[in-house]
N, C-alpha and C positions, 0 to 999 in steps of 0.2 A: 621849491617853486622857481620857475623860470624868471629870470629878471625881467624880460619883456612882458610876461604875463602880470608880474607884479606892478610895473609901471603903467600898464593899460587897464589895471583893476579887473583882470580876467581870473576867473577861477577854473579849475579843472574837474569840477565835481561831475559833470555830465560827459567828459571827454574819455573815450574809450581808447586805450594805448596798447601798442604791441612793442616790445623791446626785441629787436632782430639783431642779433650778433652776426657778424660776418664769418667769424670763427665757428660758430654753431652751424651756419649754413654751409660752409666749407667741408666740415666733418661729415654732415649728412649727405653731401654731395658725393664726398668719397665712398661712403658706404653704398650709396645708390649705384654708382658706377662699378664698384667691386661687385655688387650682386649681380650685374649683367653679365659678368665673366661666367663661363661654363663650370659646372662643378667637376671635381677630379673624379675619374672612373673608380669604382669600387670592386674589388675582386672578392666574392663571397667565399672563395676557397682558402682565404687566409685565417678563417676563423677569427676575425677581428671585429671589433666594434664598427658598424657602419658609420659614415660621416654625419654630422648633425645637419639637419634640415632646417633651413632658415626661410621664413617667409620673405619673398623677393620684394624689395621696395626700391622701385625704379625711379629714374630722375623725373619722369612726368608724374609720379605718385608725390614726389617731394615738392613739386611746384603746384600741383593740385591741392596739397595740404597748406602751402603757403598762401595760395590764393583765397582758400576757405577762411583761413585765419584773418587775411587782410579784410574780407568782406565783412567782418564782425567788429572792426574798429575805425576810429576816425583818424587816429595819428599813429604813424610807425616811427620808432626811433631806431636808427641804423647805426650800429658802432662796429668798430674793427672791420671797416670797409676794405682795408689794404689786403686782406686775406682773400677776397674775391676778385678772380681774374678770369679772362678767357671766355669760354663758353658759359660758365656760370654767372659771369658778370653781365652778359647778354640776357640771359634768362632772367636774372634779378632785375635788370633795367625794364625788361618787358612787363614784369609782373608790378613794378612800382609805377610804371607808366599808365597801367590799367587802373591801379589804385588811385593815382591822381585824377584820372579821367572821371572817376566816380565821385570825386570831391574830397578825397583823403589827402592829408598833409603829411609829408616825409620830412623828418628831421634827422640831420647826420651828426654824429657825435665823433670827436677826435680821440 
């Protein structure tokens, strides 16, 4: 229980939370940006196994998924924010700004 909640006699029973790790978000972002790069050409005459085919998960898919998750919660706890920089930080700030505008609360953990 959070000390502030304890002192103000608040309970979290009805509170829907999302734990968002900056490290997790960074790794998903790396995967999404790598998926945007073109696949290597495959020469069928080599009689080798063709390359694996993966579903492309783009950066917009990543943030669409994050926004969908944020719509389902009241509070988001963000940890390891030092991993989030540059373009990823701007996109995260936009998502959190929209979340706050809907009445959500953002808590940062160190």
